[in-house]
C-alpha positions, 0 to 999 in steps of 0.5 A: 135468347131466340125467344127474346129476339122473336119478340123484339122482331114482331111485337111492334109490327112495323112500328119503330120502338126506341129505347131510353125511355122512363115510364110510370104507370098511372092507375086511376085518378088518385094517380093520373090528376096529380101527375097531370096537374103538376106537369101543367103547373111546371110548364114554361112553354106549351101545353097540348091536351087532347081528350074525348071527355072533358067534364065539368066536375071538381077533378076535371075542373082542377085541370081546367084551373092549371090550363087557365093559370099556365096561360095566364103566365104565358104559356101557349096552351092548346086544348083539343076535345071531342065534338060528341064526348064533350058536347055537354061542357057548358057554353060559359065554361068554355067561354071562360077557358078561352077568355083566359087565353087557352086555345080551344078546338073541337074535333068534328063538331056536331052538325044539326040534331041528327048526329045520333042517327048518322053513322059518320059521327062514330068517327071521333077523337078517342085518344087521351094525350098531354104534352107538356114542354115537349118534355113529358107526356102522359098517354092512356085511356082516362078522360078528364073525368072524375072516377065516381062520375056519372055513376057512383060506386064505392070504388073508382073506375079502373083505368090506366095511363103512362107517363112518358119521359125519353125519345118516345116524345119526339113522336108523340109531340109531333103527332099532337102538334100535326093533329092541331093543325089539321083540325085548325085547317079544317075549320078555317081557324088561325094556327098561331103557334110559336116557334117549334121547341125541340123535345128533350128528356133525362138520359137515365131511362132504359125502357123500350117502347113504341107510340102507336096510333090509329087513324084514318090515313096511314096508320089504320090498322096499326094498333090492331096489328100490334094485338094480333101479333102479340096474340100469336106469339104468346107462350105462357099468359095473356091478360087483356082488360078492355072496357068494350070487348067486341073483337073481330073473328081474326082476333077471336081466332088467336085467342082461341088458338092461344088457349089451345096451345096452353097459353093461360088466357085471361079477359077482364070485361065490364060487369057494369056498363054505361052501354047495355046494347054493346055489353049484350053484343060483346056477350054473344062472343063469350059462349064460344070463347069460354068453350075454347078455354079462355077465361073471362072475368066480369068486373064488379067493384066499379065501372071498367074503363081500362084498355091494356094487356100484358103478354108473357110478363114482359109486353104490354100495352096501355092506351085509349083503344078498345078491342071493338070495331069503333075503336080498331076501325073508326076512332083516332086512338093512341096506345104505348107498347112497351117491351120491359119486364119490370113495366109489365110486371106492374101492370100484371100485378094490378090486373091479377089483383082486380081479377082475383078480388073484384071480379066474377068469373064466368062459368063455361057450363052456365054460359052453354045453358044460357036461355035462348031468349038471352042468346038471340038478343045478344045476337041481334045486338051483335048484328046491329053493331055490324050494320053500324059499322058497315054504315060508318064506312069502316071496311071489313071487320075481321 
């Protein structure tokens, strides 16, 4: 009982959790897209959708069509896309959506051709959120993009989101409306909003959870603090999956301390990557972690895009935030943090399956003997990431 109280007191790190929620874990596009489209098709008043990538592929176009149909029947539909992540959307695609009555804004749209060399362009809208009629929300790591695009594997990209119904909707709904108003204001766009609708939800939920965001104002380190607190309190097991794993010193120290006190620490990281430079930087940290007893598995079945964790079988988080300085210090992110044994067990089983059947474990001895040219390249990449973070004005990476 005392241990349970310890978790409930500290695991949310200053973010107020609420009870009475109904949550459903969604894995990959096969579960995510039908849930999202069904919610949009049932919309009667408003749809808010935020995403980093909106790709013009068949899976994502099915969402676009649902948004357009909702707008045609009088639903207020707002689509907020990131100016970098969704920069390749065709102009005629966007025009068709707008003509159908969908309001579209781009977060920090590109200015000029030099955006790639401008560190400030790293401050992105990376969260993935949908709120429909203030009665159902979907929060997680999945972009609006087919599981097999742009690189095709035999298995789908591994990723997760959470469907939320319950009192947690009040905070999620408020967050998406607030960001839309902010972006509209900074771009001098009219905010033609209808009257505020009050969130509603079923009364039979029982899950205790929190909605945690990261921004550059009042919530700069909320997601990171939640992770750090969870690692510090772990007593049995830590399972963490992160597509881009490049933690700071405090995070790494807590992982090593957990392993030293007998906690089974397992990390699931990318085997195949779309950013070799960042994978090289991450691998600079593996040797030290493996030597401390942390088990690291590289996912091989397809791309790993998940950003999730389970600690001691009842604390869990699912969201958009990677464990790297770009997510933890620069981008707008959103995670759900859950205190529920059944939800955590579901996620735990899925991660265990990915680790045991679709991943390669890294051998500590092999990494101790890693050739010095490879180690040097990794540390040069790691140093390059530190420079990028510093130029972007993210503050100290600890």
